[in-house]
N, C-alpha and C positions, 0 to 999 in steps of 0.2 A: 532338501533341494534348494539351490540358490535361486532367488527371485530376481528377475530383471524388471526394473521400474522404469517406465518412460516418463520424460518430462517434456511437455510442449513449451518451448521457450528456453533460450539459453543465457538469460541475463544473470544478475547477481543472485536473485532468489533461487534460481535453478542451480546455480553453482553451490550455494550454502546448503540447499536441500540435498544435493548430490553427496556432499561430504558427510552429512548425517546418515544417509542411506548406506554408504560404503562402510561406516562403522557398525552397521548392523549386518554386514556380510552380503549386502545386495549388489548386483550389478546395475549399472545406470546407462540408459540410452537417452540422448537428447535430440529433439527435432527443432531446428532453428534455421531460418533462411540465411543468417549471417554466419559464415564459417569461422569468423574471428570473435564471435561472442564468447564471453568468459567461460560458460559451462562447456562449450564445444572444445575449448583448448585444454580442459582439465578432466574430461571424461573419455573413456576408451572408445565409446560408440556414439557417433553423431550423424544424424541425417540432415542434410542441407537441402531444403527444398522449399517451395512457396507454400503459403497456407491454403492454396486452392488446388494443390497437386494431389488429387485423391489417390492415385496409384502409389506415390511415395508414402503418403500418410497411411495407406493400408499396409504396406511393408513394415512401417514403423510399428503400428499397432500389433501386427502378427508376431513381431519379434519381442513383445513385452508381455509380462504377466498382468500388469495393471499400469494405467497411465494417469498422470495428473497434469496440471498446467500452472505456470508461474505468472501469468497475466491474463486479463480478461479479454483482450481484443483478438480473440480467435473466433472465426466464423463458426457458428454452431450448427449450420445446416448440414455440414459434413460430420460433425461430431455425433449427432443423434444416430447416424448410421454406423459409424465407427465403434461407438460404445457397445454395439451388439456383438462385436468381435471379441473385445476385451474390455474389462471394467474401467470406467472413467471416474475418477474421484477428485472433487465433487462431480456430479453428473452433468450432462449437457443441459438438462432442465434447470439446474441451479445456476449455471453459467448464463443461460439465455435470460433468466429473470434478472440477474444482478449486473449484466453488462449493458442493460438498457434502463436509463433513469426513469422512464415513464412506467415500464413494467415493474421496476423495483419499487417505486412509490405505490403503485397499484397493489403489489403484494403486501406492503406494510399496512395499507388501508384494510385490505381483506383479512389480514392476520391480526388486526387490532393492535399493531405496534406503534409507538409514538413517532410522529413525523411532522415536518413543517407543512403548512398549507401549500398546495401546488395546483398547477393547471398545465396540462399537455397542449401544446399548440402545433397542429399539423402544418406541414409546409404550404399547404393550399389555403390555410386560414389567414385571415387579416390579423397580423401581429398587433398592430396598433389598437384594433378593436378589442382584442383579448386583454391587452394591457389596460384598457380603459375600464374594464370590469374587475381586473385582478388587483390593480392599484400599484402605485409606486411608494417607496422604493422596493425593488425586488431583484432577484438574480435570475437571469436567463441562462440556461445551460443546454448544450446539445444533448440529446437523449442518448447518443452513442459515441464512443471513442474518446471522450475527454478524460484527461488525468493531469495531476499537477497544475490545475488551474486552466488547462487548455479547454477551449470551447465554453468558457464561462464569461458572462457579461453583467457587470453591475449597472443597473438602470436606476437612476435617481431623478432624471429630468427628462422633459420632452425631447431635448437635443440628443440624449443618449438613445431614446426610443427610435428617433429618425435615423440615427447612425446605424442601429441594428437592423432596421427595416431595409436600408440600402444593402447591407451585407446579405440579408436573407434573400433579396431579389437577385443578387449577383450569384449567390450560391445557396439554392434552396436547402433547407435543413429542418428537421423536426426538433422543436425546442420544448423545454419544460420550464415553466415559471415557478419560482419558489420564493416564498416570503423571506425578507432579509431579517435574520435573527440577531438580536442584540446580544452577541456572544460574550460570555465571561470566560469560558474555558472550552477547549476541545479535548476529548479523550477517546481512546480506543480500547477495545477488549477483544481478545482472540479466544475462540472456542475450537476445541478439537473433538470431533465425534467419529467413532469407529463404526464399522458396519453392523456390530452387535448392539449398537445403541449406547455403549458406554461413552462417557464424555468427560473432558477436563476443561476448566476455565482458567485463563491466565489472570494475574492481577490487572488492575486498570492502569493504563499508561496515560500520562498527561502530555499533550502534544502542543508545540508552538510552531506556526508556519510563518514563512517569509515569502512573499510574492507567490502565494498559493502552494508552495513546496514545503514539505516538512523540513523544519530547521532543526529542532531538538525534541527529544522525548525524555521525560522524566519518570523515575520510578524510585519510591512510591509517589503516586499522584497526590497533589495538594487539594484533595476533595474530601468532604466529610465521609466517614466510614459508611454511614447509612446510604449515602448517594452511591458510593462505589458498590456496595452490595446490590443495590437495585440495578445499576448498570450491568453487572455481571449476570444478574437474573434475566434481564431483557435480552442480553446477547445470547445466553443459552437457549432461551425461548425461540429467538429468531432462527438459530441453527436447527432447532427441532422442527419448527414450522416449514423451513425450507427443505428438511430432510437431507441435511448436508452429511456426507461421509467424506471427511477430510478436514480442512481448516475453514473457518469463517471468521474474517475480521469485521467487527462492527464499529464504525466510527460514529461518535456522538457529538452533538452540541449541547452544552450546558449553559443555562442562562437564569438569571434572577429576575428578568423582565418577562412578564406574561406575553407569550407569542399570540398571534392571531389564531393559530390552529387550536382546535379543541382537542386534537389527538396529542396529548402530552401527559406525562407522568411527573407529578410533583412530590419531592422529598426534601423536607427541611428547608422549604422556600426555593429549592432548585428545580427548574423545569428541565426534563430530560427528553431529548428528541434524537432519533436516529438520523444521521446525515446520509450514510450510504454503506453498502456491503462490499467486501472484497473476499471472494471464496478461494483464498490462497495465502501464503505467507505475506507479511506486510512490513513495509519500511520501519514503522514504529516498533515492530517486534524484534528488530535487530538487538534491542537492549536485553532481550532474554538470553542472548549468547553468553553474557557476563553476569547478569543479575539473577538468573534462575538456574536450578540444577538440571532442568531439561528445557531446551530452547524450543521456539516455535517449530524449528526445522526438525528437531528430535521427535517432537509429537507427531508431526505429519509423516515422518519416516516410519514411526511405529505403526500408524494407521495403514500406510501403503503396504508395509511388510507383514501386517497381520500379527503384530507384537502387542501384548496387553499394555493398556495405558496406565499411567500413574500421574496423579495430580502434581504439576510442577510446584516447586517451592522456591522462595527467595533464598539465596545462598547466605545472606546475612542481613543485618538490620542497617546496613550501609545505604547511602543515597547513590543513585546511578543516573548518569545523563549521557544520552547518545546524541551525536550530532553528525549531520551529513557533510560530505566533502563533495562539492560540485565542481564541474569542469572549469568554472570561472577562475578558481585558484590557479590551475595549470596555465590558462590563457594569460592571466595577469602576470604570473611569474615569467612566462616565456616572453611576453612583450617587453618587460623590463630588461631582459638579458639580451635581446636581439640587438647586435651592434649596428645593423643598418637602419634600425628604426621600423623595419617592416614586421608586421605581426605574422608569425608563422605558427601553425598549430603543432603542439607536441605530438609525438607519434605513439606514445604509450602512456599508461596511467602512472608509471613510475618515473618517466623522464622529467627531470628538473625538480621533483618533489623532494626536498630535503627534510629529513626527520631529525636533524641534529639538535633542533630546539626542544626535543622530548625531555632532555635533562632539566630544562627550565619548567616543565609542567609535570611534576611527579604524580598528579592526580589522573593523568591520562594513562589508563591501564591497558588499552588495546587500540590498534590502528589497523583497519581492514581495507585493503585496496582490491578492487574487483578485476583488474587486468584488462579494462576496456582499451581498445587500440587507439581511439581518437577522443580527445578531450573536447567537449563542446559546452557553450554556455548553458547553465541550468541542468546539465546532465549529471546524474548521480554517478560518481567515480569511486566512492568509498565511504566509509564512516569511521568514527572513533568513539570510544567510550571513556567517560570519566567517572571516578568514584571517590566518595569521602565518607568519613565516619558519620554515623546518624546525627543529623543536626550540625555537623562541623566538618567541612563547610556546608552552608545551607545550599539548597538547590539553586537559589538565585546566584550564589557565588559560583557554583559548577557551571551554570549557563554563561556567566561572565568569562570564566576560565576557558570555556569552549570557543567563545568568540575570539578571545585573545590568542588561543592556539591556532585557530585558522588564519588569523591576521598574520601571525608569524610565518606561516607556510607560504603566504603570498608574497613575502619579501625575497628578493634575489639573494 
């Protein structure tokens, strides 16, 4: 009997997941407010309604055998009731914990998982008083709704504190204060767990960010093997402690400088701390589409379709680099082409993007465009993957090639 899998959210993660589900013979339904979202245009069944429309959400759940989600900012108050109708993977409880930074850090503490020192500051509390005891420098983050650097404030001076206090008075918000880690590397690890408890753990990805947005991901990661093994072990433990059925992406901070927090794991002089969780496919996991024989989307599709899991393997000993394509490229190219000098927005993800330069970049082995209707600054419009023989070119060379390839796309 054909299974119908529902996906809450119609962005690129939902689109790529739908493709893996179709290969397993599943039918796919998408629930998404925006009818022009990528997955809505590529799947046969799309429900377009608000995230608070209980009646439409109930129709959506009733038409599916199992439901998942592709992003965290879905209100869980309705999902706790809806998952009684049809299974939600991961559960509303997992989502409720991971979508709120305060609850997320509290879970890490209770579960004995390594994390940075933190303090939750209620909207009614005196922020400056809390900071006086917590200390500077630190990072202040909104407990809910932030991603790609949104809702984050670096506090290094009294002037920064005063500025944030003004913002909080104008727009009350709950914040979490976190110690500023002397970062050496950021990595992520994706775990897949089925309802029977079987699990797989992907290799560790090395991530580099620009303006708080993932810029490039490298595989293999340039981290000692013992550290990688511990990272994978901690990620799997976190998935078990959360009782995840589906995917859990665990983002880590790695530092050689001892943090303030006593909750840290040390391996070969490296301090390992969890930054945050994402109970879904992850931007860094796009690299698995080319580097692994089963991608993150394939693994989640198997879990949702109740197909037995198999541990993903690297397809070769080659080096891989995934890099994001942001809307800035389209906007930059369009502004240069505008004869009137007025900046107009491209109307689709393919408009004005020329890939003729590919012949100059033989190490670019894949380019994926998501089909988003409007290009906006910092918006993820696609990604590409480069590959080279093991050690030739080096990962740093691949990163340089990635930057050069993107620069060539910005030229008219």
